[in-house]
KENU-872535 format. One record per atom (N, C-alpha, C): x, y, z; residue in three letters. Coordinates in steps of 0.02 Angstrom, whole numbers, padded with zeros to 5 digits, always signed. Example, Ala and Ser with C-alpha at 12.3 -4.5 7.8 and 13.67 -1.06 7.14 Angstrom:
BEGIN
+00660-00284+00390ALA
+00615-00225+00390ALA
+00660-00165+00390ALA
+00642-00112+00354SER
+00684-00053+00357SER
+00645+00002+00394SER
REM end
This chain:
BEGIN
+02617-02707-06620MET
+02588-02771-06640MET
+02526-02786-06600MET
+02474-02809-06633ARG
+02412-02825-06599ARG
+02421-02888-06558ARG
+02399-02885-06494LEU
+02406-02942-06449LEU
+02349-02991-06459LEU
+02364-03055-06448THR
+02314-03108-06451THR
+02266-03100-06393THR
+02201-03103-06408ARG
+02149-03099-06355ARG
+02125-03169-06339ARG
+02118-03184-06275VAL
+02100-03251-06253VAL
+02043-03247-06202VAL
+01991-03285-06214PHE
+01935-03289-06167PHE
+01951-03341-06113PHE
+01938-03322-06050VAL
+01946-03367-05994VAL
+01880-03369-05957VAL
+01852-03428-05950GLU
+01785-03434-05921GLU
+01785-03418-05846GLU
+01840-03431-05811ALA
+01843-03417-05740ALA
+01850-03343-05727ALA
+01831-03322-05666ALA
+01840-03252-05647ALA
+01914-03235-05646ALA
+01931-03176-05670LEU
+02001-03154-05674LEU
+02015-03103-05619LEU
+02074-03110-05588THR
+02095-03064-05535THR
+02167-03044-05547THR
+02179-02979-05546SER
+02247-02955-05556SER
+02295-02985-05504SER
+02352-03007-05526GLY
+02402-03036-05481GLY
+02398-03112-05476GLY
+02347-03141-05505SER
+02339-03214-05501SER
+02370-03248-05563SER
+02371-03313-05562THR
+02394-03352-05620THR
+02338-03399-05641THR
+02325-03403-05706VAL
+02272-03447-05731VAL
+02301-03496-05781VAL
+02271-03555-05781GLU
+02286-03606-05831GLU
+02236-03599-05887GLU
+02260-03590-05948LEU
+02214-03579-06004LEU
+02177-03644-06022LEU
+02117-03637-06051PRO
+02079-03696-06072PRO
+02121-03738-06121PRO
+02112-03804-06121PRO
+02154-03849-06163PRO
+02156-03830-06236PRO
+02098-03816-06266ASP
+02097-03799-06338ASP
+02135-03734-06352ASP
+02123-03685-06309THR
+02158-03621-06317THR
+02233-03629-06308THR
+02252-03666-06255ALA
+02322-03676-06241ALA
+02357-03713-06298ALA
+02323-03764-06325SER
+02352-03802-06380SER
+02362-03758-06441SER
+02313-03715-06455HIS
+02320-03669-06513HIS
+02378-03621-06503HIS
+02385-03593-06443LEU
+02439-03547-06430LEU
+02507-03581-06436LEU
+02512-03642-06407ALA
+02576-03676-06405ALA
+02597-03705-06472ALA
+02548-03736-06507LYS
+02566-03773-06568LYS
+02558-03733-06632LYS
+02510-03687-06634VAL
+02498-03648-06695VAL
+02534-03581-06692VAL
+02525-03545-06636LEU
+02555-03478-06631LEU
+02626-03480-06603LEU
+02648-03540-06582ARG
+02716-03548-06556ARG
+02731-03501-06498ARG
+02683-03495-06452ALA
+02690-03450-06395ALA
+02746-03474-06350ALA
+02779-03426-06318ARG
+02834-03441-06272ARG
+02826-03401-06208ARG
+02862-03421-06157GLY
+02860-03385-06094GLY
+02878-03312-06103GLY
+02841-03268-06072GLY
+02851-03196-06078GLY
+02808-03163-06130GLY
+02778-03201-06176ASP
+02734-03172-06226ASP
+02674-03140-06193ASP
+02654-03081-06218GLU
+02598-03044-06189GLU
+02533-03062-06223GLU
+02479-03061-06183LEU
+02412-03076-06208LEU
+02363-03026-06179LEU
+02302-03026-06206ILE
+02246-02991-06176ILE
+02196-03045-06154ILE
+02175-03043-06092LEU
+02128-03091-06065LEU
+02061-03057-06051LEU
+02006-03093-06061PHE
+01940-03067-06042PHE
+01895-03125-06023PHE
+01847-03111-05980SER
+01803-03165-05956SER
+01729-03150-05970SER
+01715-03097-06006GLY
+01646-03082-06024GLY
+01611-03032-05979GLY
+01647-03003-05931ASP
+01616-02956-05884ASP
+01626-02883-05904ASP
+01655-02872-05964GLY
+01666-02804-05988GLY
+01736-02777-05977GLY
+01778-02816-05943ARG
+01847-02794-05930ARG
+01897-02833-05973ARG
+01954-02802-05985GLU
+02012-02834-06015GLU
+02068-02835-05963GLU
+02108-02888-05965PHE
+02166-02893-05920PHE
+02229-02902-05962PHE
+02281-02866-05943ASN
+02346-02882-05971ASN
+02368-02951-05945ASN
+02401-02989-05988GLY
+02425-03054-05967GLY
+02493-03068-05997GLY
+02531-03110-05963ALA
+02597-03132-05989ALA
+02605-03206-05975ALA
+02624-03242-06026ILE
+02633-03314-06019ILE
+02690-03329-05971ILE
+02675-03369-05920GLU
+02727-03388-05872GLU
+02764-03450-05895GLU
+02726-03499-05921ALA
+02758-03561-05942ALA
+02717-03597-05995ALA
+02751-03631-06040VAL
+02719-03673-06090VAL
+02747-03744-06080VAL
+02704-03790-06061ARG
+02725-03859-06049ARG
+02684-03904-06095ARG
+02711-03920-06153GLY
+02674-03960-06201GLY
+02614-03921-06226GLY
+02553-03946-06209SER
+02491-03911-06228SER
+02461-03874-06170SER
+02499-03863-06118ARG
+02475-03827-06059ARG
+02509-03759-06056ARG
+02468-03708-06044VAL
+02494-03640-06042VAL
+02467-03605-05979VAL
+02512-03577-05939SER
+02492-03538-05881SER
+02508-03465-05894SER
+02463-03421-05870VAL
+02470-03349-05885VAL
+02463-03309-05820VAL
+02508-03261-05811ALA
+02503-03214-05756ALA
+02455-03158-05775ALA
+02406-03145-05731VAL
+02355-03094-05744VAL
+02378-03027-05718VAL
+02378-02977-05762GLY
+02401-02910-05742GLY
+02344-02863-05729GLY
+02355-02799-05744ASP
+02306-02747-05730ASP
+02244-02755-05775ASP
+02188-02731-05749SER
+02125-02734-05786SER
+02102-02665-05806SER
+02058-02662-05855ARG
+02027-02599-05876ARG
+01960-02614-05907ARG
+01912-02571-05896HIS
+01846-02578-05927HIS
+01850-02550-05998HIS
+01833-02590-06046VAL
+01832-02569-06116VAL
+01765-02589-06146VAL
+01724-02540-06162ASN
+01657-02553-06187ASN
+01656-02548-06263ASN
+01649-02605-06296ARG
+01643-02606-06368ARG
+01574-02632-06390ARG
+01526-02629-06344GLU
+01458-02651-06360GLU
+01420-02595-06395GLU
+01377-02614-06440SER
+01337-02565-06477SER
+01284-02535-06431SER
+01267-02471-06439PRO
+01212-02441-06401PRO
+01145-02469-06423PRO
+01144-02504-06480LEU
+01082-02536-06504LEU
+01086-02611-06491LEU
+01043-02635-06447ALA
+01041-02706-06430ALA
+00997-02743-06481ALA
+01029-02781-06526VAL
+00994-02816-06579VAL
+00985-02889-06561VAL
+00923-02913-06566THR
+00908-02984-06562THR
+00896-03010-06633THR
+00935-03059-06654LEU
+00929-03088-06720LEU
+00893-03155-06715LEU
+00833-03158-06742VAL
+00795-03221-06746VAL
+00809-03250-06815VAL
+00850-03302-06816GLN
+00877-03328-06878GLN
+00854-03400-06889GLN
+00820-03413-06946CYS
+00806-03482-06964CYS
+00871-03518-06977CYS
+00878-03577-06949VAL
+00942-03613-06953VAL
+00958-03629-07026VAL
+01016-03606-07047ALA
+01038-03617-07116ALA
+01079-03681-07120ALA
+01081-03710-07178ARG
+01115-03774-07187ARG
+01191-03765-07194ARG
+01226-03821-07184GLY
+01299-03822-07191GLY
+01332-03774-07142GLY
+01385-03741-07166ASP
+01421-03695-07123ASP
+01395-03624-07127ASP
+01337-03615-07160ARG
+01310-03548-07166ARG
+01288-03520-07098ARG
+01264-03564-07054MET
+01243-03541-06988MET
+01303-03518-06948MET
+01360-03554-06954ASP
+01421-03532-06921ASP
+01440-03462-06945ASP
+01435-03451-07010PHE
+01451-03386-07039PHE
+01407-03332-07010PHE
+01341-03346-07006ILE
+01294-03296-06980ILE
+01310-03279-06908ILE
+01321-03330-06866VAL
+01336-03317-06796VAL
+01402-03278-06788VAL
+01451-03297-06827GLN
+01516-03263-06824GLN
+01509-03189-06843GLN
+01478-03175-06900LYS
+01473-03106-06923LYS
+01425-03065-06881LYS
+01372-03095-06857ALA
+01326-03059-06813ALA
+01362-03039-06749ALA
+01403-03083-06723THR
+01442-03066-06663THR
+01490-03009-06677THR
+01526-03012-06732GLU
+01572-02959-06750GLU
+01536-02892-06758GLU
+01474-02894-06782LEU
+01436-02833-06794LEU
+01399-02808-06733LEU
+01407-02842-06676GLY
+01380-02817-06613GLY
+01312-02842-06593GLY
+01286-02894-06625VAL
+01220-02921-06606VAL
+01223-02946-06533VAL
+01171-02931-06495ALA
+01170-02948-06424ALA
+01142-03018-06411ALA
+01100-03043-06456ARG
+01067-03107-06444ARG
+01049-03139-06511ARG
+01063-03203-06517VAL
+01044-03241-06577VAL
+00997-03297-06556VAL
+00938-03299-06588VAL
+00888-03350-06574VAL
+00879-03392-06637VAL
+00910-03451-06642PRO
+00899-03495-06699PRO
+00830-03526-06696PRO
+00794-03525-06752VAL
+00727-03554-06755VAL
+00720-03601-06814VAL
+00672-03645-06810LEU
+00657-03694-06862LEU
+00587-03679-06888LEU
+00582-03666-06953SER
+00517-03648-06983SER
+00494-03704-07030SER
+00435-03694-07059GLN
+00407-03745-07103GLN
+00453-03761-07161GLN
+00484-03712-07190ARG
+00525-03722-07249ARG
+00600-03730-07234ARG
+00616-03737-07170SER
+00686-03747-07152SER
+00711-03813-07180SER
+00770-03811-07210VAL
+00801-03873-07235VAL
+00829-03913-07177VAL
+00856-03879-07127VAL
+00886-03912-07069VAL
+00831-03932-07020VAL
+00836-03993-06994ARG
+00791-04018-06942ARG
+00833-04042-06883ARG
+00815-04021-06823LEU
+00853-04038-06764LEU
+00807-04063-06709LEU
+00826-04118-06676ASP
+00789-04138-06616ASP
+00819-04100-06557ASP
+00792-04112-06497LYS
+00814-04073-06439LYS
+00888-04083-06424LYS
+00912-04145-06428THR
+00982-04159-06414THR
+01027-04125-06466THR
+01007-04130-06529GLN
+01047-04098-06582GLN
+01047-04022-06575GLN
+00990-03994-06554ALA
+00985-03921-06545ALA
+01033-03898-06490ALA
+01037-03935-06436GLU
+01082-03917-06381GLU
+01155-03923-06403GLU
+01170-03976-06442SER
+01238-03985-06466SER
+01258-03928-06513SER
+01213-03909-06558LYS
+01226-03854-06604LYS
+01236-03789-06566LYS
+01195-03778-06514ALA
+01201-03717-06475ALA
+01270-03711-06443ALA
+01297-03766-06418ILE
+01364-03766-06389ILE
+01415-03748-06442ILE
+01407-03776-06502HIS
+01453-03761-06557HIS
+01448-03688-06577HIS
+01387-03661-06584TRP
+01379-03591-06605TRP
+01405-03543-06552TRP
+01399-03562-06488ARG
+01427-03519-06436ARG
+01503-03516-06441ARG
+01534-03572-06460ALA
+01607-03572-06470ALA
+01625-03528-06529ALA
+01584-03529-06582VAL
+01596-03485-06640VAL
+01591-03412-06618VAL
+01541-03396-06578ALA
+01532-03327-06554ALA
+01590-03306-06509ALA
+01612-03351-06467LEU
+01668-03336-06422LEU
+01731-03319-06463LEU
+01745-03360-06513SER
+01803-03347-06556SER
+01796-03279-06591SER
+01735-03262-06612ALA
+01723-03198-06645ALA
+01734-03140-06596ALA
+01717-03150-06533CYS
+01730-03098-06483CYS
+01804-03088-06472CYS
+01842-03143-06471GLU
+01915-03138-06465GLU
+01944-03097-06522GLU
+01919-03110-06582GLN
+01945-03076-06642GLN
+01924-03003-06645GLN
+01861-02989-06628SER
+01833-02923-06641SER
+01842-02874-06583SER
+01864-02898-06526GLY
+01875-02853-06470GLY
+01817-02846-06422GLY
+01763-02883-06432ARG
+01707-02879-06385ARG
+01726-02911-06319ARG
+01707-02879-06264ASN
+01721-02905-06198ASN
+01660-02933-06163ASN
+01604-02935-06198ARG
+01544-02968-06175ARG
+01521-03016-06229ARG
+01500-03076-06208LEU
+01479-03126-06256LEU
+01405-03117-06273LEU
+01387-03124-06336PRO
+01315-03123-06352PRO
+01281-03186-06327PRO
+01217-03181-06316ILE
+01177-03240-06297ILE
+01162-03280-06360ILE
+01178-03344-06359ILE
+01162-03389-06415ILE
+01117-03443-06388ILE
+01055-03443-06409GLU
+01006-03491-06382GLU
+01005-03555-06423GLU
+00974-03606-06394ALA
+00965-03669-06431ALA
+00908-03660-06481ALA
+00912-03695-06537ALA
+00860-03689-06589ALA
+00793-03714-06562ALA
+00740-03681-06583GLN
+00672-03700-06563GLN
+00625-03686-06621GLN
+00565-03718-06619PRO
+00516-03704-06672PRO
+00497-03630-06673PRO
+00491-03603-06733LEU
+00476-03532-06741LEU
+00412-03512-06704LEU
+00358-03551-06713LEU
+00294-03532-06683LEU
+00298-03534-06606LEU
+00339-03577-06578ASN
+00349-03577-06506ASN
+00379-03510-06484ASN
+00429-03488-06521TYR
+00461-03424-06503TYR
+00413-03366-06509TYR
+00374-03365-06563LEU
+00328-03309-06573LEU
+00273-03307-06520LEU
+00263-03362-06485GLY
+00213-03362-06431GLY
+00239-03334-06366GLY
+00304-03319-06363GLU
+00334-03292-06302GLU
+00326-03216-06300GLU
+00332-03185-06241PRO
+00329-03112-06237PRO
+00385-03080-06276PRO
+00373-03021-06302ALA
+00424-02985-06340ALA
+00485-02971-06295ALA
+00546-02984-06321PRO
+00606-02974-06280PRO
+00630-02902-06275PRO
+00602-02858-06316CYS
+00627-02789-06316CYS
+00569-02741-06326CYS
+00582-02678-06310ALA
+00531-02626-06318ALA
+00533-02595-06387ALA
+00587-02605-06424GLY
+00595-02575-06489GLY
+00557-02612-06543GLY
+00569-02594-06606PRO
+00533-02623-06662PRO
+00550-02697-06671PRO
+00499-02735-06694ARG
+00508-02805-06713ARG
+00497-02809-06788ARG
+00548-02830-06824LEU
+00547-02828-06897LEU
+00560-02897-06926LEU
+00518-02917-06974VAL
+00531-02978-07012VAL
+00547-02957-07083VAL
+00603-02980-07109PHE
+00626-02959-07174PHE
+00600-03007-07228PHE
+00566-02976-07277GLU
+00536-03013-07332GLU
+00555-02980-07398GLU
+00573-03020-07449PRO
+00597-02991-07513PRO
+00548-02942-07545PRO
+00483-02956-07539GLU
+00434-02915-07574GLU
+00407-02857-07533GLU
+00430-02852-07471ALA
+00405-02798-07428ALA
+00440-02733-07445ALA
+00407-02677-07430ALA
+00435-02611-07443ALA
+00484-02591-07388ALA
+00532-02550-07406ALA
+00577-02522-07356ALA
+00538-02473-07312ALA
+00557-02468-07249ARG
+00523-02422-07204ARG
+00571-02401-07149ARG
+00555-02347-07114ASP
+00595-02324-07058ASP
+00575-02365-06997ASP
+00620-02406-06970PRO
+00602-02449-06913PRO
+00588-02411-06849PRO
+00609-02348-06844SER
+00597-02311-06783SER
+00525-02289-06776SER
+00487-02288-06831GLY
+00417-02269-06828GLY
+00407-02202-06797GLY
+00364-02200-06746SER
+00349-02137-06713SER
+00401-02118-06660SER
+00453-02159-06653ALA
+00504-02145-06601ALA
+00550-02088-06620ALA
+00543-02063-06681GLY
+00583-02006-06701GLY
+00656-02021-06712GLY
+00672-02083-06729GLY
+00741-02101-06744GLY
+00781-02124-06685GLY
+00752-02126-06625ALA
+00789-02147-06566ALA
+00762-02214-06541ALA
+00801-02268-06550ILE
+00781-02333-06523ILE
+00842-02364-06489ILE
+00830-02401-06435ALA
+00884-02432-06397ALA
+00892-02505-06413ALA
+00839-02537-06439ASP
+00843-02608-06455ASP
+00797-02623-06513ASP
+00809-02680-06543ALA
+00769-02702-06601ALA
+00774-02777-06608ALA
+00723-02806-06637GLU
+00722-02878-06650GLU
+00710-02888-06724GLU
+00751-02928-06756ILE
+00744-02940-06827ILE
+00740-03015-06841ILE
+00699-03034-06889ALA
+00689-03104-06906ALA
+00707-03116-06979ALA
+00748-03168-06991ILE
+00771-03186-07058ILE
+00748-03256-07073ILE
+00717-03265-07132GLY
+00688-03329-07150GLY
+00739-03380-07176GLY
+00716-03441-07190PRO
+00758-03494-07217PRO
+00769-03485-07292PRO
+00802-03534-07322GLU
+00817-03529-07394GLU
+00754-03520-07436GLU
+00698-03551-07416GLY
+00636-03546-07454GLY
+00589-03492-07431GLY
+00609-03452-07382GLY
+00566-03399-07357GLY
+00516-03424-07306GLY
+00482-03378-07272PHE
+00431-03396-07224PHE
+00366-03416-07259PHE
+00329-03463-07231ALA
+00264-03482-07257ALA
+00212-03429-07241ALA
+00158-03424-07279PRO
+00107-03373-07267PRO
+00079-03373-07195PRO
+00066-03432-07167ASP
+00039-03433-07099ASP
+00091-03411-07048ASP
+00155-03421-07063GLU
+00207-03395-07018GLU
+00211-03320-07021GLU
+00203-03291-07080LEU
+00202-03218-07085LEU
+00142-03189-07047LEU
+00087-03224-07048GLU
+00029-03202-07009GLU
+00044-03206-06935GLU
+00080-03259-06914ALA
+00099-03265-06843ALA
+00146-03208-06823ALA
+00190-03189-06868PHE
+00233-03132-06855PHE
+00191-03069-06845PHE
+00141-03059-06888ARG
+00099-03000-06883ARG
+00063-02998-06815ARG
+00036-03055-06795VAL
+00000-03058-06731VAL
+00048-03044-06673VAL
+00112-03065-06680ALA
+00161-03054-06627ALA
+00188-02983-06627ALA
+00166-02941-06675GLY
+00187-02872-06675GLY
+00246-02855-06720GLY
+00263-02901-06766PHE
+00316-02888-06813PHE
+00289-02850-06874PHE
+00331-02807-06901SER
+00316-02772-06963SER
+00361-02800-07018SER
+00333-02808-07079GLN
+00373-02832-07134GLN
+00414-02775-07164GLN
+00478-02790-07178VAL
+00524-02741-07205VAL
+00564-02773-07262VAL
+00578-02735-07314GLY
+00618-02759-07369GLY
+00690-02734-07366GLY
+00734-02768-07403LEU
+00804-02748-07406LEU
+00824-02731-07478LEU
+00777-02704-07516GLY
+00793-02685-07585GLY
+00761-02733-07635GLY
+00773-02720-07699PRO
+00738-02757-07752PRO
+00765-02827-07766PRO
+00824-02844-07739ARG
+00854-02908-07753ARG
+00839-02959-07698ARG
+00833-03022-07716ILE
+00822-03075-07667ILE
+00889-03098-07640ILE
+00898-03093-07575LEU
+00961-03109-07543LEU
+00959-03179-07513LEU
+01017-03212-07512ARG
+01023-03274-07475ARG
+01012-03261-07401ARG
+00993-03313-07364THR
+00977-03303-07293THR
+01037-03274-07255THR
+01098-03298-07269GLU
+01156-03272-07233GLU
+01172-03200-07254GLU
+01159-03182-07317THR
+01169-03114-07339THR
+01118-03067-07308THR
+01055-03090-07306ALA
+01002-03048-07277ALA
+01016-03033-07203ALA
+01040-03083-07167ALA
+01054-03073-07095ALA
+01105-03018-07085ALA
+01160-03023-07123ILE
+01214-02974-07114ILE
+01192-02905-07139ILE
+01156-02903-07196ALA
+01133-02839-07223ALA
+01086-02805-07174ALA
+01042-02843-07143ALA
+00993-02814-07096ALA
+01028-02786-07035ALA
+01077-02823-07009VAL
+01113-02799-06949VAL
+01153-02736-06966VAL
+01187-02737-07022VAL
+01227-02678-07042VAL
+01181-02617-07051VAL
+01124-02627-07083TRP
+01077-02572-07093TRP
+01055-02541-07026TRP
+01038-02584-06978LEU
+01016-02558-06913LEU
+01074-02526-06875LEU
+01133-02557-06877GLN
+01190-02528-06841GLN
+01211-02461-06871GLN
+01206-02456-06937ALA
+01224-02392-06968ALA
+01172-02338-06953ALA
+01110-02359-06947ARG
+01055-02310-06936ARG
+01048-02291-06862ARG
+01058-02340-06817PHE
+01043-02327-06746PHE
+01100-02347-06698PHE
+01150-02382-06724GLY
+01202-02409-06680GLY
+01266-02368-06683GLY
+01323-02404-06691ASP
+01388-02371-06687ASP
+01430-02380-06749ASP
+01398-02390-06807MET
+01435-02397-06868MET
+01430-02332-06909MET
REM end
């Protein structure tokens, strides 16, 4: 039987006892009906997994004995940065969840001219906290022992004015662009990549020019126009299958 994986923000040490976070403890006690002696897998984001066993369940409080640790690397050899225009409704949650499951290393939410969603600084920080919780849950489910970086939303042009975060290709996906080999002259060997996905209405012409100036190349994903959440997942899968571990 597959054991429940639980993220613990504090440092974990074999032989110690930890009190699980309130939300996690409540879920284990009330939804999963956890009992003393039940086994768990604990991780704190440093690349290790720890065996764990529930010592006690007291209402919504759960204490766990921390057992032996082991290094388990489930990170992709391809470090992908996803620059994603914030999608409306729960679509952004879906994108963050699936990108995490697919091994994306960093998600940068951006706001473009045609973005339906508008966020002020306070709202952007609040959303970032929420999306980080979505990513954390996806790590628990998918077996990742390192959390992806989830940044607060910022204006697209502000982001494009920053130095490039990786040495690999920078790709902006556009419906009318031609397919191309992202490795270019690298001969098929790349260690990282940055991909940008537009909003529901696509990027504006001056934004595409800003991408060009920042060193992005336009790439297509076939003859059909994809929704923003579909394009994000398709692009990540394409790169992971070509250069990563899929």
